[in-house]
Each structure stands twice: as C-alpha cells, then as structure tokens.
VEXTOR-630136 format. One record per residue (C-alpha): residue in three letters; residue number from 1; x, y, z. Coordinates in pm, 1 decimal. Example, Ala and Ser with C-alpha at 12.3 -4.5 7.8 and 13.67 -1.06 7.14 Angstrom:
<miti><residu>Ala</residu><num>1</num><east>1230.0</east><north>-450.0</north><up>780.0</up></miti>
<miti><residu>Ser</residu><num>2</num><east>1367.0</east><north>-106.0</north><up>714.0</up></miti>
This chain:
<miti><residu>Gln</residu><num>1</num><east>10688.0</east><north>14070.4</north><up>9702.4</up></miti>
<miti><residu>Val</residu><num>2</num><east>10321.7</east><north>14015.3</north><up>9619.1</up></miti>
<miti><residu>Gln</residu><num>3</num><east>10181.9</east><north>13695.2</north><up>9481.9</up></miti>
<miti><residu>Leu</residu><num>4</num><east>9869.0</east><north>13678.5</north><up>9290.3</up></miti>
<miti><residu>Val</residu><num>5</num><east>9651.3</east><north>13359.5</north><up>9206.5</up></miti>
<miti><residu>Glu</residu><num>6</num><east>9360.5</east><north>13375.7</north><up>8991.1</up></miti>
<miti><residu>Ser</residu><num>7</num><east>9083.1</east><north>13128.6</north><up>8983.4</up></miti>
<miti><residu>Gly</residu><num>8</num><east>8723.2</east><north>13075.5</north><up>8841.0</up></miti>
<miti><residu>Gly</residu><num>9</num><east>8787.1</east><north>13072.6</north><up>8462.9</up></miti>
<miti><residu>Gly</residu><num>10</num><east>8629.2</east><north>12812.7</north><up>8254.9</up></miti>
<miti><residu>Leu</residu><num>11</num><east>8413.1</east><north>12733.6</north><up>7934.8</up></miti>
<miti><residu>Val</residu><num>12</num><east>8082.4</east><north>12908.0</north><up>7925.1</up></miti>
<miti><residu>Gln</residu><num>13</num><east>7807.1</east><north>12972.8</north><up>7655.6</up></miti>
<miti><residu>Ala</residu><num>14</num><east>7749.5</east><north>13318.5</north><up>7508.2</up></miti>
<miti><residu>Gly</residu><num>15</num><east>7505.5</east><north>13506.7</north><up>7733.7</up></miti>
<miti><residu>Gly</residu><num>16</num><east>7648.8</east><north>13307.4</north><up>8033.8</up></miti>
<miti><residu>Ser</residu><num>17</num><east>7823.1</east><north>13440.2</north><up>8346.0</up></miti>
<miti><residu>Leu</residu><num>18</num><east>8149.3</east><north>13367.3</north><up>8542.2</up></miti>
<miti><residu>Arg</residu><num>19</num><east>8308.7</east><north>13502.9</north><up>8851.4</up></miti>
<miti><residu>Leu</residu><num>20</num><east>8692.1</east><north>13530.8</north><up>8851.3</up></miti>
<miti><residu>Ser</residu><num>21</num><east>8885.9</east><north>13564.9</north><up>9186.1</up></miti>
<miti><residu>Cys</residu><num>22</num><east>9240.4</east><north>13681.2</north><up>9263.0</up></miti>
<miti><residu>Ala</residu><num>23</num><east>9385.0</east><north>13615.8</north><up>9599.1</up></miti>
<miti><residu>Ala</residu><num>24</num><east>9675.0</east><north>13824.3</north><up>9697.3</up></miti>
<miti><residu>Ser</residu><num>25</num><east>9953.0</east><north>13759.6</north><up>9935.7</up></miti>
<miti><residu>Ala</residu><num>26</num><east>10029.6</east><north>14130.0</north><up>10020.1</up></miti>
<miti><residu>Arg</residu><num>27</num><east>10019.6</east><north>14228.6</north><up>10392.6</up></miti>
<miti><residu>Thr</residu><num>28</num><east>9895.4</east><north>14571.5</north><up>10290.7</up></miti>
<miti><residu>Phe</residu><num>29</num><east>9659.0</east><north>14464.4</north><up>10028.2</up></miti>
<miti><residu>Ser</residu><num>30</num><east>9440.4</east><north>14754.0</north><up>10098.9</up></miti>
<miti><residu>Ser</residu><num>31</num><east>9702.0</east><north>14991.9</north><up>9972.6</up></miti>
<miti><residu>Tyr</residu><num>32</num><east>9707.7</east><north>14832.1</north><up>9616.6</up></miti>
<miti><residu>Thr</residu><num>33</num><east>9513.1</east><north>14938.9</north><up>9312.7</up></miti>
<miti><residu>Met</residu><num>34</num><east>9411.3</east><north>14609.1</north><up>9162.9</up></miti>
<miti><residu>Ala</residu><num>35</num><east>9323.6</east><north>14552.1</north><up>8800.9</up></miti>
<miti><residu>Trp</residu><num>36</num><east>9227.8</east><north>14278.6</north><up>8545.4</up></miti>
<miti><residu>Phe</residu><num>37</num><east>9368.4</east><north>14265.5</north><up>8190.4</up></miti>
<miti><residu>Arg</residu><num>38</num><east>9305.1</east><north>14002.7</north><up>7929.1</up></miti>
<miti><residu>Gln</residu><num>39</num><east>9488.1</east><north>13867.0</north><up>7634.9</up></miti>
<miti><residu>Ala</residu><num>40</num><east>9329.8</east><north>13687.4</north><up>7336.4</up></miti>
<miti><residu>Pro</residu><num>41</num><east>9525.2</east><north>13469.6</north><up>7098.1</up></miti>
<miti><residu>Gly</residu><num>42</num><east>9720.9</east><north>13673.7</north><up>6839.3</up></miti>
<miti><residu>Lys</residu><num>43</num><east>9621.5</east><north>13997.6</north><up>7022.5</up></miti>
<miti><residu>Glu</residu><num>44</num><east>9789.9</east><north>14228.0</north><up>7264.2</up></miti>
<miti><residu>Arg</residu><num>45</num><east>9706.8</east><north>14245.6</north><up>7623.4</up></miti>
<miti><residu>Glu</residu><num>46</num><east>9401.8</east><north>14489.3</north><up>7703.6</up></miti>
<miti><residu>Phe</residu><num>47</num><east>9300.1</east><north>14664.4</north><up>8009.2</up></miti>
<miti><residu>Val</residu><num>48</num><east>8946.6</east><north>14540.8</north><up>8139.4</up></miti>
<miti><residu>Thr</residu><num>49</num><east>8893.4</east><north>14716.0</north><up>8481.2</up></miti>
<miti><residu>Ala</residu><num>50</num><east>9056.5</east><north>14840.7</north><up>8779.9</up></miti>
<miti><residu>Ile</residu><num>51</num><east>8945.3</east><north>14915.8</north><up>9133.7</up></miti>
<miti><residu>Ser</residu><num>52</num><east>9119.1</east><north>15174.4</north><up>9370.0</up></miti>
<miti><residu>Trp</residu><num>53</num><east>9277.5</east><north>15039.6</north><up>9691.6</up></miti>
<miti><residu>Ser</residu><num>54</num><east>8964.7</east><north>15159.9</north><up>9901.8</up></miti>
<miti><residu>Gly</residu><num>55</num><east>8717.0</east><north>15014.0</north><up>9645.6</up></miti>
<miti><residu>Gly</residu><num>56</num><east>8570.0</east><north>15359.6</north><up>9611.6</up></miti>
<miti><residu>Ser</residu><num>57</num><east>8648.3</east><north>15407.1</north><up>9238.7</up></miti>
<miti><residu>Thr</residu><num>58</num><east>8643.9</east><north>15164.6</north><up>8963.6</up></miti>
<miti><residu>Tyr</residu><num>59</num><east>8727.1</east><north>15197.6</north><up>8596.0</up></miti>
<miti><residu>Tyr</residu><num>60</num><east>8619.5</east><north>14984.5</north><up>8294.2</up></miti>
<miti><residu>Ala</residu><num>61</num><east>8696.6</east><north>14955.5</north><up>7934.9</up></miti>
<miti><residu>Asp</residu><num>62</num><east>8411.5</east><north>15057.0</north><up>7702.3</up></miti>
<miti><residu>Ser</residu><num>63</num><east>8397.7</east><north>14703.1</north><up>7573.4</up></miti>
<miti><residu>Val</residu><num>64</num><east>8294.3</east><north>14558.2</north><up>7920.2</up></miti>
<miti><residu>Lys</residu><num>65</num><east>8088.4</east><north>14836.0</north><up>8070.1</up></miti>
<miti><residu>Gly</residu><num>66</num><east>7750.8</east><north>14735.4</north><up>8188.6</up></miti>
<miti><residu>Arg</residu><num>67</num><east>7855.3</east><north>14367.9</north><up>8178.9</up></miti>
<miti><residu>Phe</residu><num>68</num><east>8156.8</east><north>14332.2</north><up>8409.8</up></miti>
<miti><residu>Thr</residu><num>69</num><east>8178.3</east><north>14438.8</north><up>8772.0</up></miti>
<miti><residu>Ile</residu><num>70</num><east>8502.4</east><north>14443.4</north><up>8979.8</up></miti>
<miti><residu>Ser</residu><num>71</num><east>8522.3</east><north>14437.6</north><up>9354.3</up></miti>
<miti><residu>Arg</residu><num>72</num><east>8731.7</east><north>14376.0</north><up>9637.2</up></miti>
<miti><residu>Asp</residu><num>73</num><east>8729.7</east><north>14236.8</north><up>9978.5</up></miti>
<miti><residu>Asn</residu><num>74</num><east>9023.6</east><north>14375.3</north><up>10172.4</up></miti>
<miti><residu>Ala</residu><num>75</num><east>8949.7</east><north>14149.4</north><up>10463.4</up></miti>
<miti><residu>Lys</residu><num>76</num><east>9000.2</east><north>13858.9</north><up>10236.4</up></miti>
<miti><residu>Asn</residu><num>77</num><east>9287.4</east><north>13992.1</north><up>10029.5</up></miti>
<miti><residu>Thr</residu><num>78</num><east>9079.3</east><north>13915.2</north><up>9739.8</up></miti>
<miti><residu>Val</residu><num>79</num><east>8958.4</east><north>14096.5</north><up>9426.5</up></miti>
<miti><residu>Tyr</residu><num>80</num><east>8670.3</east><north>13964.5</north><up>9193.9</up></miti>
<miti><residu>Leu</residu><num>81</num><east>8563.5</east><north>14010.3</north><up>8842.4</up></miti>
<miti><residu>Arg</residu><num>82</num><east>8182.2</east><north>13944.0</north><up>8792.6</up></miti>
<miti><residu>Met</residu><num>83</num><east>8113.1</east><north>13873.0</north><up>8402.8</up></miti>
<miti><residu>Val</residu><num>84</num><east>7753.0</east><north>13853.1</north><up>8270.3</up></miti>
<miti><residu>Ser</residu><num>85</num><east>7632.6</east><north>13847.9</north><up>7917.2</up></miti>
<miti><residu>Leu</residu><num>86</num><east>7951.3</east><north>13698.4</north><up>7803.6</up></miti>
<miti><residu>Lys</residu><num>87</num><east>8031.5</east><north>13724.4</north><up>7432.9</up></miti>
<miti><residu>Pro</residu><num>88</num><east>8272.1</east><north>13508.5</north><up>7208.4</up></miti>
<miti><residu>Glu</residu><num>89</num><east>8508.1</east><north>13800.1</north><up>7197.1</up></miti>
<miti><residu>Asp</residu><num>90</num><east>8555.2</east><north>13791.7</north><up>7569.8</up></miti>
<miti><residu>Thr</residu><num>91</num><east>8744.3</east><north>13471.3</north><up>7536.2</up></miti>
<miti><residu>Ala</residu><num>92</num><east>9107.2</east><north>13539.9</north><up>7650.4</up></miti>
<miti><residu>Val</residu><num>93</num><east>9345.3</east><north>13457.1</north><up>7927.3</up></miti>
<miti><residu>Tyr</residu><num>94</num><east>9243.0</east><north>13695.4</north><up>8215.8</up></miti>
<miti><residu>Tyr</residu><num>95</num><east>9527.7</east><north>13840.5</north><up>8436.3</up></miti>
<miti><residu>Cys</residu><num>96</num><east>9505.4</east><north>13988.4</north><up>8781.1</up></miti>
<miti><residu>Ala</residu><num>97</num><east>9753.5</east><north>14285.3</north><up>8846.6</up></miti>
<miti><residu>Ala</residu><num>98</num><east>9848.7</east><north>14498.9</north><up>9146.1</up></miti>
<miti><residu>Ala</residu><num>99</num><east>10024.3</east><north>14831.8</north><up>9188.4</up></miti>
<miti><residu>Tyr</residu><num>100</num><east>10112.7</east><north>14998.4</north><up>9514.9</up></miti>
<miti><residu>Leu</residu><num>101</num><east>9909.8</east><north>15329.1</north><up>9549.7</up></miti>
<miti><residu>Leu</residu><num>102</num><east>9863.3</east><north>15362.7</north><up>9197.7</up></miti>
<miti><residu>Leu</residu><num>103</num><east>9675.3</east><north>15682.7</north><up>9128.1</up></miti>
<miti><residu>Arg</residu><num>104</num><east>9686.2</east><north>15742.0</north><up>8759.2</up></miti>
<miti><residu>Gln</residu><num>105</num><east>9704.2</east><north>15551.2</north><up>8424.6</up></miti>
<miti><residu>Leu</residu><num>106</num><east>9513.6</east><north>15271.9</north><up>8569.5</up></miti>
<miti><residu>Asp</residu><num>107</num><east>9466.5</east><north>15130.3</north><up>8231.1</up></miti>
<miti><residu>Val</residu><num>108</num><east>9844.8</east><north>15099.4</north><up>8139.2</up></miti>
<miti><residu>Gly</residu><num>109</num><east>9988.2</east><north>14756.4</north><up>8220.3</up></miti>
<miti><residu>Thr</residu><num>110</num><east>10332.4</east><north>14882.4</north><up>8262.0</up></miti>
<miti><residu>Gln</residu><num>111</num><east>10222.6</east><north>15072.9</north><up>8567.0</up></miti>
<miti><residu>Tyr</residu><num>112</num><east>10144.5</east><north>14736.7</north><up>8746.7</up></miti>
<miti><residu>Asp</residu><num>113</num><east>10426.9</east><north>14562.2</north><up>8950.9</up></miti>
<miti><residu>Tyr</residu><num>114</num><east>10266.2</east><north>14225.1</north><up>9006.9</up></miti>
<miti><residu>Trp</residu><num>115</num><east>10087.3</east><north>13985.8</north><up>8796.6</up></miti>
<miti><residu>Gly</residu><num>116</num><east>9911.0</east><north>13666.4</north><up>8839.3</up></miti>
<miti><residu>Gln</residu><num>117</num><east>9948.5</east><north>13358.2</north><up>8609.1</up></miti>
<miti><residu>Gly</residu><num>118</num><east>9640.6</east><north>13403.5</north><up>8445.2</up></miti>
<miti><residu>Thr</residu><num>119</num><east>9311.0</east><north>13201.7</north><up>8402.8</up></miti>
<miti><residu>Gln</residu><num>120</num><east>9149.1</east><north>13105.6</north><up>8076.6</up></miti>
<miti><residu>Val</residu><num>121</num><east>8796.2</east><north>13226.9</north><up>7994.0</up></miti>
<miti><residu>Thr</residu><num>122</num><east>8643.3</east><north>13069.5</north><up>7691.6</up></miti>
<miti><residu>Val</residu><num>123</num><east>8297.3</east><north>13171.9</north><up>7563.5</up></miti>
<miti><residu>Ser</residu><num>124</num><east>8127.3</east><north>12953.6</north><up>7305.8</up></miti>
<miti><residu>Ser</residu><num>125</num><east>7890.2</east><north>13087.6</north><up>7038.7</up></miti>
C-alpha cells in the first residue's frame, strides 16, 4: 500500500507561481511512475503531467507545457510540481498519483493505483 500526501497548494494571483509536493510512503518509490492530475469544479479530472520512475522522461498536457515542471527526488520519496505563470483556469484540486512500473498511457487516470487526498490551487484574476 502506498500513501501519498500532497502539500503546497494555496491562493495566488494570476501570473504567480506555486510549488506542490507529494510525499510517498512507498519503499520502492523509484519504481513508481508519478503523475499529477487536477479537477476543477464541475469538470472531469484531467491529466496534468507525469514522470517516469527514473525521472528521465516527462510528459505534459498541452495546456501546461512551458509553465509547469514535474520533478522527483527518489532519495526523499517526493515528487514536485513547479507551476509558473499561473492562470485562473489552472484553479483546481491537484492530485498526486502513483503507478508501479507504468510504461504507457501515463495520461490515463485509471492506470494509477494510488492517489493522494488533493490540494487546492486557486488562481485569482
């Protein structure tokens, strides 16, 4: 069983930045593909970004490319999401997700086995 705990959300003005963190309890964290998804009020959950277990490959939704950066520190069992140039449409609950040795369909939520409780990000205009 893997527990994921997100932190770092908050209220920020448009154009601002935030860094989210997701701490994982997995003993073999370095074997998990990690991702961030988000869900805005009244909308379906959507893929934001993912990173391979080695950190060598990253994937981004078109809507966040060039603004968001995912990274991981396997020594600290933590994955990060750096968000800059935030827009009001980035407002959502952000969820961290983990999947053991996931190789494909990294943007599909049902591929992930473990989820965090979410952290709210609100971007004011």
